[in-house]
C-alpha positions as CSV (number, residue, x, y, z in Angstrom):
1,M,80.4,74.3,57.6
2,T,82.2,77.0,57.6
3,Q,85.6,77.5,55.7
4,Q,88.8,79.5,56.3
5,P,90.6,81.8,54.4
6,T,93.0,79.6,52.4
7,M,96.6,79.6,53.7
8,T,99.8,78.4,51.4
9,K,101.8,75.8,52.7
10,Q,104.9,78.9,53.3
11,P,107.7,79.1,56.2
12,Q,106.0,82.7,56.0
13,Q,102.7,81.4,57.0
14,V,104.2,79.7,60.3
15,D,105.4,82.8,61.6
16,E,102.4,85.1,60.6
17,L,100.0,82.4,62.6
18,L,102.8,81.9,65.5
19,G,102.8,85.6,65.5
20,R,99.2,86.1,66.0
21,M,98.8,82.9,68.9
22,S,98.5,83.5,72.5
23,L,100.5,81.4,74.6
24,P,97.8,79.3,76.2
25,E,97.1,78.7,72.3
26,K,101.0,77.6,71.6
27,A,100.3,75.7,74.7
28,G,97.7,73.5,72.7
29,L,99.4,73.0,70.1
30,L,102.1,70.7,72.1
31,F,99.5,67.5,73.6
32,H,97.9,64.8,71.3
33,P,95.3,63.3,73.8
34,M,93.1,60.4,72.6
35,I,89.6,60.9,71.7
36,G,86.2,58.9,71.3
37,I,83.8,59.2,68.4
38,G,79.8,59.5,69.3
39,P,76.7,57.6,67.7
40,G,76.3,57.9,64.1
41,G,79.8,60.3,63.9
42,T,78.6,62.9,66.3
43,L,80.6,64.2,69.0
44,A,81.2,61.8,71.7
45,A,80.6,62.7,75.4
46,A,83.3,62.6,78.1
47,D,84.1,59.3,79.0
48,P,85.9,59.7,82.8
49,D,86.1,55.7,83.5
50,A,88.2,55.7,79.8
51,G,89.7,59.5,80.7
52,L,88.7,60.7,77.5
53,L,87.8,64.3,77.7
54,A,84.7,65.6,75.5
55,A,86.0,67.3,72.1
56,E,84.9,70.5,73.2
57,E,86.6,70.9,76.2
58,L,89.5,69.5,74.2
59,V,89.9,72.1,71.5
60,L,87.3,74.6,72.9
61,Q,88.6,75.2,76.6
62,R,92.4,73.5,76.5
63,R,93.3,74.7,72.6
64,I,94.0,71.6,71.9
65,T,94.5,70.6,68.4
66,H,95.5,67.3,67.6
67,V,93.7,64.1,68.8
68,N,94.0,60.6,68.7
69,L,90.9,59.0,67.5
70,V,89.8,55.6,69.6
71,G,87.5,53.1,68.6
72,T,85.5,52.6,65.6
73,A,82.7,53.4,63.5
74,P,81.5,52.9,59.6
75,A,83.2,55.1,57.2
76,A,80.2,57.3,56.5
77,D,80.4,58.1,60.2
78,L,83.8,58.8,60.8
79,A,83.7,61.3,58.1
80,R,81.3,63.1,59.7
81,W,82.6,62.8,63.4
82,H,85.8,64.0,61.5
83,N,83.7,66.9,59.7
84,H,82.2,68.4,63.4
85,L,85.3,68.3,65.0
86,Q,86.7,70.4,62.0
87,D,83.3,72.6,62.7
88,L,84.2,73.1,66.0
89,A,87.8,73.7,65.3
90,A,86.3,76.5,63.1
91,S,85.6,78.0,65.5
92,T,87.9,79.1,67.4
93,R,89.9,82.8,67.2
94,L,92.0,81.6,65.0
95,G,90.3,78.3,63.7
96,V,93.5,75.9,63.5
97,P,92.0,72.4,62.2
98,V,92.2,69.5,64.5
99,T,95.2,66.7,63.5
100,I,93.3,63.6,63.6
101,S,95.8,60.2,64.4
102,T,95.3,56.6,64.7
103,D,97.1,53.8,65.9
104,P,97.5,50.8,63.3
105,R,93.7,50.1,61.7
106,H,94.7,47.5,59.0
107,A,94.9,43.7,60.4
108,R,93.6,41.6,62.6
109,S,95.1,42.2,66.0
110,A,93.3,44.2,69.1
111,N,95.5,45.7,72.1
112,P,93.7,49.2,72.8
113,N,97.2,50.8,73.6
114,T,98.9,49.6,69.9
115,A,96.2,48.4,67.7
116,A,92.5,48.4,66.4
117,L,91.3,46.1,64.5
118,A,90.4,46.7,60.6
119,G,86.4,46.8,61.3
120,V,85.4,48.8,58.0
121,F,88.8,49.4,56.5
122,S,90.9,46.5,54.5
123,T,92.6,43.6,56.1
124,W,96.0,42.7,55.5
125,P,99.0,40.7,57.3
126,E,100.1,42.6,60.3
127,P,103.5,44.0,59.5
128,L,105.8,40.6,60.3
129,G,103.9,39.4,57.5
130,L,104.3,42.0,54.9
131,A,108.2,41.2,56.4
132,A,107.7,37.4,56.0
133,I,107.1,38.7,52.2
134,G,109.6,40.9,52.1
135,D,109.2,42.8,49.3
136,P,108.9,46.7,49.5
137,E,106.5,47.9,46.7
138,L,103.9,45.0,48.2
139,V,104.5,47.7,51.7
140,W,104.3,50.6,49.3
141,R,100.8,49.3,48.2
142,Y,99.5,48.2,51.3
143,A,100.8,52.1,52.9
144,D,99.4,53.8,50.0
145,T,96.0,51.7,50.4
146,V,96.2,53.2,53.9
147,R,97.1,56.5,52.9
148,R,93.6,56.4,50.6
149,E,91.7,55.0,53.3
150,Y,92.8,57.7,56.1
151,L,92.6,60.5,53.8
152,A,88.6,59.4,52.5
153,V,87.7,60.2,56.6
154,G,90.1,62.5,57.4
155,I,93.1,60.5,59.5
156,R,96.0,62.5,58.8
157,A,98.4,61.1,61.0
158,A,99.5,57.5,61.6
159,L,101.2,56.6,64.7
160,H,103.1,54.0,62.5
161,P,105.3,52.4,61.2
162,Q,107.3,50.7,64.3
163,A,110.7,50.5,62.8
164,D,111.6,48.4,66.1
165,V,114.3,45.8,65.2
166,A,112.9,42.5,66.7
167,T,116.2,41.0,68.8
168,D,114.4,39.6,71.6
169,P,112.0,36.8,70.6
170,R,109.9,37.6,74.5
171,W,108.8,41.1,73.6
172,P,104.9,41.7,73.4
173,R,105.6,44.0,70.6
174,V,107.3,42.5,68.2
175,L,104.3,41.7,66.0
176,G,104.1,45.2,64.6
177,T,107.8,45.4,63.2
178,F,109.4,44.2,59.8
179,G,111.4,41.4,62.3
180,E,114.7,40.6,63.4
181,D,116.9,42.0,60.0
182,P,117.9,45.6,60.7
183,E,118.8,46.1,56.9
184,L,115.1,44.7,56.0
185,V,113.4,46.8,58.2
186,S,114.8,49.7,56.9
187,R,114.2,48.7,53.8
188,L,110.6,48.2,54.2
189,T,110.3,51.3,56.7
190,V,111.2,53.5,53.8
191,A,108.5,52.0,51.3
192,Y,106.1,52.4,54.2
193,L,106.8,56.0,54.7
194,Q,107.2,56.5,50.7
195,G,103.4,55.1,50.9
196,L,101.9,57.3,53.3
197,Q,104.2,60.8,52.8
198,G,104.1,60.0,49.2
199,P,107.6,62.1,47.4
200,A,107.2,65.3,50.0
201,L,104.3,66.0,52.9
202,G,101.7,67.5,51.0
203,P,97.3,67.9,51.2
204,D,97.5,64.0,49.9
205,S,99.7,62.4,52.2
206,V,99.4,60.5,55.4
207,A,102.1,61.7,57.9
208,A,103.6,59.2,59.8
209,L,105.5,58.9,62.6
210,V,107.9,56.5,63.0
211,K,108.6,54.7,66.6
212,H,109.6,53.8,68.7
213,F,113.4,55.8,68.7
214,P,116.1,54.9,69.2
215,G,114.6,51.7,69.1
216,G,112.1,49.2,71.3
217,G,113.8,46.0,70.7
218,P,116.2,45.2,72.7
219,V,114.3,44.8,76.5
220,R,116.4,43.7,79.1
221,T,113.9,41.1,80.5
222,G,111.5,40.7,77.5
223,E,108.5,42.3,78.8
224,D,107.0,45.5,77.9
225,P,107.8,49.3,78.9
226,H,104.1,49.9,79.0
227,F,105.1,48.8,82.7
228,R,107.7,49.3,84.9
229,Y,108.9,45.8,85.2
230,G,109.7,46.4,81.3
231,A,111.2,49.8,81.0
232,E,115.0,48.6,81.1
233,Q,117.3,48.5,77.6
234,A,120.0,46.7,77.3
235,Y,122.8,46.4,75.1
236,P,125.2,43.9,76.6
237,G,126.1,43.3,72.7
238,G,127.0,46.9,72.0
239,R,124.4,47.6,69.0
240,L,122.7,50.4,69.5
241,A,123.5,51.3,65.7
242,A,121.7,48.0,64.4
243,H,118.4,49.4,66.3
244,L,119.2,52.9,64.8
245,A,119.6,52.0,61.5
246,P,115.9,52.0,60.9
247,F,115.5,55.5,62.2
248,V,118.5,56.5,59.8
249,A,116.9,55.2,56.5
250,A,113.3,57.0,57.8
251,V,115.3,60.4,58.4
252,R,116.8,60.0,55.3
253,A,113.7,59.2,53.5
254,G,111.4,62.2,54.8
255,A,109.8,61.0,57.6
256,A,107.6,63.9,59.0
257,Q,107.6,63.2,62.4
258,V,109.2,60.6,65.4
259,M,107.8,59.0,68.3
260,L,110.2,58.0,71.2
261,G,110.0,54.7,73.2
262,Y,109.0,54.3,76.5
263,G,112.7,52.6,77.7
264,M,115.3,54.0,79.5
265,P,119.0,52.2,78.5
266,V,120.7,50.8,81.5
267,G,124.7,50.1,81.2
268,T,125.4,52.4,78.7
269,E,127.1,56.2,78.7
270,L,123.6,57.4,77.9
271,P,121.6,59.0,81.1
272,P,119.5,56.1,82.7
273,V,116.0,58.2,82.5
274,A,112.9,56.8,80.0
275,F,114.3,58.5,76.5
276,A,111.1,61.1,76.3
277,F,113.4,62.8,79.6
278,N,116.6,61.8,78.3
279,H,118.4,64.8,76.6
280,E,121.4,63.0,74.9
281,V,118.8,60.8,72.9
282,V,116.2,63.0,71.6
283,T,118.4,66.5,71.3
284,G,122.2,64.5,70.8
285,L,121.2,61.4,69.0
286,L,118.0,62.2,66.8
287,R,118.2,66.1,66.5
288,R,121.9,66.8,65.9
289,Q,123.3,63.4,65.0
290,L,120.6,61.9,62.4
291,G,120.3,65.4,62.0
292,F,116.0,65.1,62.3
293,T,114.2,68.6,61.7
294,G,110.3,67.2,62.3
295,V,108.2,67.0,65.2
296,I,109.3,64.8,68.2
297,C,106.4,63.6,69.8
298,A,106.7,61.5,73.5
299,D,104.7,57.8,73.7
300,W,101.2,58.5,75.4
301,G,100.9,59.4,79.2
302,V,104.6,60.4,80.1
303,L,103.6,63.1,82.4
304,T,100.6,62.3,84.3
305,D,98.9,59.2,85.9
306,A,96.2,58.0,84.8
307,C,92.8,55.9,85.5
308,F,91.2,53.5,82.9
309,R,87.9,51.5,83.9
310,G,89.4,51.9,87.7
311,E,92.6,50.8,86.9
312,H,95.4,53.1,87.7
313,R,97.9,53.3,85.1
314,P,100.8,54.9,86.6
315,A,102.8,57.4,84.1
316,R,105.6,56.1,82.0
317,A,107.8,58.6,82.9
318,W,110.8,56.1,83.9
319,G,113.3,57.3,85.7
320,V,111.6,60.3,86.6
321,E,108.9,59.7,88.9
322,H,110.0,61.4,91.9
323,L,109.2,64.2,89.8
324,D,105.8,65.9,89.8
325,P,103.8,66.2,86.2
326,A,105.4,70.1,85.7
327,A,108.9,69.2,86.6
328,R,108.5,65.9,84.0
329,L,107.0,68.4,81.8
330,R,110.1,70.8,82.1
331,T,113.0,67.4,81.9
332,A,111.1,66.6,78.5
333,L,110.8,70.0,76.8
334,H,114.5,70.6,77.8
335,A,115.3,67.4,76.3
336,G,114.0,68.4,72.8
337,V,110.4,67.4,73.2
338,D,107.5,68.9,70.8
339,Q,105.1,67.2,71.3
340,F,103.5,65.1,74.2
341,G,101.2,62.2,73.4
342,G,98.0,61.0,75.5
343,E,98.5,64.3,77.3
344,A,96.4,67.5,77.5
345,R,97.9,70.0,79.9
346,P,98.7,72.9,78.2
347,D,98.4,74.5,81.5
348,L,101.5,73.4,82.5
349,V,102.9,74.8,79.4
350,V,101.7,78.1,80.6
351,D,102.6,77.9,84.5
352,L,106.4,77.0,82.8
353,V,106.4,79.8,80.8
354,R,105.2,82.2,83.0
355,G,107.2,80.8,86.1
356,G,110.3,81.5,84.4
357,Q,111.2,77.7,83.9
358,V,111.0,77.5,80.0
359,T,111.1,80.4,77.8
360,E,108.2,81.2,75.3
361,E,110.9,81.0,72.4
362,Q,111.2,77.4,73.2
363,I,107.5,76.5,73.1
364,D,107.6,78.8,69.2
365,A,110.3,76.6,67.8
366,S,107.9,73.5,68.9
367,A,104.7,75.1,67.6
368,A,106.5,76.2,65.0
369,R,107.6,72.5,63.6
370,I,103.7,71.3,64.5
371,L,101.8,74.3,62.6
372,R,104.4,73.6,59.5
373,D,103.3,70.2,59.3
374,K,98.9,71.2,59.4
375,L,100.4,73.4,56.6
376,R,102.3,71.2,54.6
377,L,99.3,68.5,54.9
378,G,96.9,71.2,53.6
379,L,94.6,71.3,56.2
380,F,93.6,74.9,56.3
381,E,92.5,74.6,52.7
382,H,90.8,71.1,53.1
383,R,89.3,71.3,56.1
384,Y,86.3,68.2,55.1
385,V,85.9,65.0,53.9
386,D,82.8,63.8,51.8
387,P,81.4,61.1,53.7
388,E,79.7,59.4,50.7
389,R,83.1,58.7,48.8
390,A,84.4,57.6,52.7
391,E,82.1,54.8,52.4
392,Q,83.5,54.3,48.8
393,E,87.5,54.2,49.2
394,V,87.2,52.3,52.7
395,G,87.3,49.1,52.6
396,N,86.7,48.9,48.7
397,S,86.6,45.3,47.0
398,A,89.8,46.1,44.9
399,A,91.7,46.9,48.9
400,R,90.1,43.8,50.6
401,A,91.2,41.5,47.4
402,D,94.9,43.0,47.3
403,G,94.7,42.5,51.6
404,L,93.4,39.2,51.0
405,A,96.1,37.7,48.6
406,A,98.9,39.5,50.8
407,Q,97.6,37.6,54.1
408,R,97.9,34.1,51.4
409,A,101.2,35.3,50.7
410,C,102.3,35.8,54.2
411,L,102.2,32.3,54.8
412,T,105.1,30.6,55.6
413,L,105.4,27.0,55.2
414,L,108.2,25.4,57.8
415,R,108.1,21.7,56.5
416,N,105.5,19.5,54.6
417,A,104.6,16.4,54.6
418,V,106.0,13.1,52.4
419,P,104.5,13.1,49.0
420,G,101.4,10.9,49.2
421,D,100.9,11.5,53.3
422,H,97.2,13.1,53.4
423,A,98.9,15.8,55.4
424,H,100.9,16.9,52.4
425,L,100.4,20.2,51.2
426,P,98.3,20.9,49.1
427,L,96.1,19.1,50.5
428,A,94.2,16.4,48.0
429,A,90.4,16.9,46.7
430,G,87.6,14.4,48.9
431,L,90.1,14.3,52.1
432,R,87.9,13.7,55.7
433,V,89.1,16.4,57.7
434,Y,89.0,17.0,61.5
435,A,89.0,20.6,62.4
436,E,88.1,22.8,65.3
437,G,86.0,26.0,66.1
438,P,85.3,28.6,63.3
439,L,87.8,27.0,60.9
440,R,85.7,23.9,60.7
441,A,83.0,26.4,58.4
442,A,85.7,28.1,56.4
443,L,87.0,24.3,55.3
444,S,83.7,22.8,54.7
445,P,82.7,23.7,51.2
446,R,86.2,21.9,49.8
447,W,86.2,19.0,51.9
448,T,84.2,16.3,54.3
449,M,84.0,17.4,58.0
450,V,84.6,15.0,60.4
451,S,83.7,15.1,64.5
452,D,85.8,12.8,65.3
453,A,89.6,13.0,64.8
454,H,89.7,8.9,64.2
455,Q,87.7,9.2,61.5
456,A,89.5,11.3,59.9
457,D,91.5,11.3,57.2
458,V,94.1,14.4,58.3
459,A,93.6,16.9,60.5
460,V,94.2,20.8,60.5
461,L,94.8,22.7,63.7
462,R,95.0,26.6,64.3
463,L,96.8,27.6,67.6
464,A,98.2,30.6,68.7
465,A,102.0,31.6,69.8
466,P,102.0,30.9,73.4
467,F,101.8,33.6,75.9
468,E,101.1,34.1,79.7
469,R,98.2,35.8,80.6
470,R,98.3,38.6,82.8
471,P,95.9,39.9,85.3
472,G,94.5,43.6,84.6
473,Q,92.5,45.5,82.0
474,I,95.6,46.5,80.4
475,E,98.5,44.2,80.5
476,A,96.5,41.2,79.3
477,Y,96.4,42.2,76.3
478,F,100.3,42.2,75.9
479,H,101.0,38.6,75.3
480,A,104.9,37.8,77.3
481,G,106.8,35.2,79.1
482,P,107.7,32.0,78.1
483,L,107.6,30.8,74.5
484,E,107.2,27.5,74.9
485,F,103.7,25.6,74.6
486,P,102.5,24.6,77.3
487,P,101.9,20.7,78.6
488,A,97.9,20.6,78.3
489,T,98.3,22.0,74.6
490,M,101.4,19.6,73.7
491,E,99.2,17.3,75.1
492,R,96.3,17.8,72.9
493,V,97.9,18.5,69.9
494,R,100.4,15.1,70.2
495,A,96.7,13.1,70.8
496,I,95.3,14.6,67.1
497,A,98.9,14.1,65.6
498,A,99.3,10.3,67.4
499,T,95.4,9.4,65.9
500,V,95.7,11.2,62.3
501,P,98.4,13.0,60.2
502,T,98.1,16.7,61.3
503,V,98.6,19.9,59.6
504,V,98.9,22.5,62.0
505,D,99.4,26.4,61.6
506,V,100.6,28.7,64.4
507,Y,100.4,32.6,64.5
508,L,103.3,34.0,65.0
509,D,103.1,37.5,67.2
510,R,106.3,36.3,68.7
511,P,108.7,34.1,67.8
512,A,107.1,30.9,69.5
513,V,109.4,27.7,70.4
514,L,107.8,25.0,68.1
515,T,110.9,22.3,69.0
516,E,107.8,19.6,70.4
517,L,105.1,20.8,67.5
518,A,107.4,20.2,65.0
519,D,108.6,16.3,65.8
520,C,104.9,15.4,65.9
521,V,102.7,17.0,63.5
522,A,102.8,16.3,59.4
523,A,103.2,19.5,58.0
524,L,103.7,23.0,60.2
525,L,103.4,26.6,58.7
526,V,103.3,29.5,60.5
527,S,100.9,32.8,59.5
528,F,101.1,36.5,60.6
529,G,97.6,37.6,61.4
530,V,95.7,35.7,58.4
531,D,91.8,35.0,58.3
532,D,90.3,31.3,58.1
533,S,89.9,31.7,54.3
534,A,93.3,32.9,53.3
535,L,94.5,29.6,54.9
536,V,92.2,27.4,53.1
537,D,93.4,28.9,49.7
538,V,96.7,28.1,50.3
539,L,96.1,24.8,51.8
540,A,93.9,23.7,48.9
541,G,96.7,25.0,46.0
542,Q,94.6,27.8,44.9
543,A,97.8,30.0,46.4
544,A,100.9,29.0,47.5
545,P,102.7,29.8,50.5
546,A,105.2,32.6,49.3
547,G,106.7,33.5,52.9
548,R,109.6,33.3,54.4
549,L,110.9,33.7,58.3
550,P,111.3,37.6,59.4
551,F,113.1,36.1,62.2
552,D,114.9,33.3,63.8
553,L,112.9,30.6,65.3
554,P,114.6,29.4,68.6
555,R,114.8,25.9,69.8
556,S,114.2,26.4,73.4
557,Q,113.6,29.3,76.2
558,Q,116.7,28.7,77.5
559,V,118.9,29.7,74.2
560,V,116.5,32.5,74.4
561,L,117.7,33.4,77.8
562,A,120.9,33.2,77.6
563,G,120.9,35.5,74.1
564,Q,121.9,39.1,74.0
565,P,118.6,41.3,74.5
566,D,120.2,43.9,71.6
567,T,121.9,41.2,68.8
568,P,119.8,39.9,66.1
569,F,120.6,36.5,65.0
570,D,122.6,36.0,67.9
571,D,121.2,32.5,67.7
572,P,124.0,29.8,67.0
573,D,121.5,26.7,66.1
574,P,117.8,27.9,65.6
575,L,115.1,25.1,65.0
576,F,114.2,27.0,61.9
577,R,116.9,30.2,60.7
578,Y,115.6,33.7,59.2
579,G,114.8,33.4,55.3
580,H,113.4,29.5,56.0
581,G,110.2,28.7,53.7
582,L,108.9,25.7,51.6
583,T,106.2,26.3,48.8
584,Y,104.5,24.0,46.6
């Protein structure tokens, strides 16, 4: 592997490097497409069906120096792939190293648009679970673990944390937030940043792209702005400031980069166009009002249409759909965007500059910010990683133990059975237990399992929060729609609960309506991405539930529909209030 000459992280180095770059090389800096990994850590071939280009085309032909890794592999293979990619970058005229980014990889949720399964990485609760624990020190330790594991395989940019305030329970992205309280979201976002970046961005840091500015929570229909029907963000309560608060805190804490949301504001003084094209939001709010000087990145796929496994995916160019990709790019650049996620069209930048529609000085300003972060991260001096060290660091026993302890701690006990009831937690030894699915294997070492609820002393069930299954390969991953359990689910639970005292744990990826459930079961817990083994430890009393609700739980869907999507805690009488949680 050929090392490049050492470059210091001084402002003049940015100017010197920028002065040597051609316009196409500068244009390449402005794009941040997705990339796959090949078998054994090799560079993957192009995958047109998934819209992925080969590394050689991205780096050598399009001069791309930022990529978003999709897919996973053993840690050593991830490190080898990273090194092969850096070899490719080192062979270019200026040898600018590639910055590798990823969506979150340390929890149990998997949505190819938003997060990956932990796999070889240590497994922690979802961000909502960290919010249920509510401890900034724990969030710092979590982010520090993420940092060390990412560094080991060469990932130097995190497409997280998600600093959105979850003010609409229907929103499919609530799972990735720190909940409904702007103050808690702000504190935990800062702790997360400090764990990822350290005191200042440097060679041991992972740069954070805090998202989704100016806050993705107040969705008018409760849907997600990945899709046109969820594009509108509304502020009927006049609470934009509540959603900006975590970003204010993040900027003050030194966030390196900020990712813009897909949404478009409606019913406000802001222009009704998506945030990536909104000068008042990008330059007015983020640059001038908040004083942010780092890289501003548009969320993925706002310029060009795409096709995924035969399914058409229109660009998320809400409000400017009538413009062609070049005009959208010009609008976003004039709004103040530096970089475009999920896109690989430097040719459009070159054409705009040569056609006089965008100045090269404007491209230079964005390119300089992007190069500055590469230098601060020490990518020129430390181009490669060690596959053997990656195997030792990623998912090591200490990190896995910490992640499992956090999973136990985030379990939130909403209602316990009365003492003396077989369902009273912690469960007594020697009970006969009815359970279903994989949970049976986790329970069996501690209790006697029975296959008929009529023969049991207690039943233990795990449910997922309700959602409406959507069609399509993309939409199906977003859990949207009503928050109430369907009748068939409730009939089954009521039948079991009428037969035997029943303990239910609900995986909350959104604030579900648990009113009927709470009325019929003996003990009720909620969790936020917890392994069966962690739940069993808490049921057995090996650990006590320590979580507190990171949002209000509504009594009905009607109450949710009557609320204001931008206003925290506007439910006058929730079933369980924010901060509720019992313990042993």
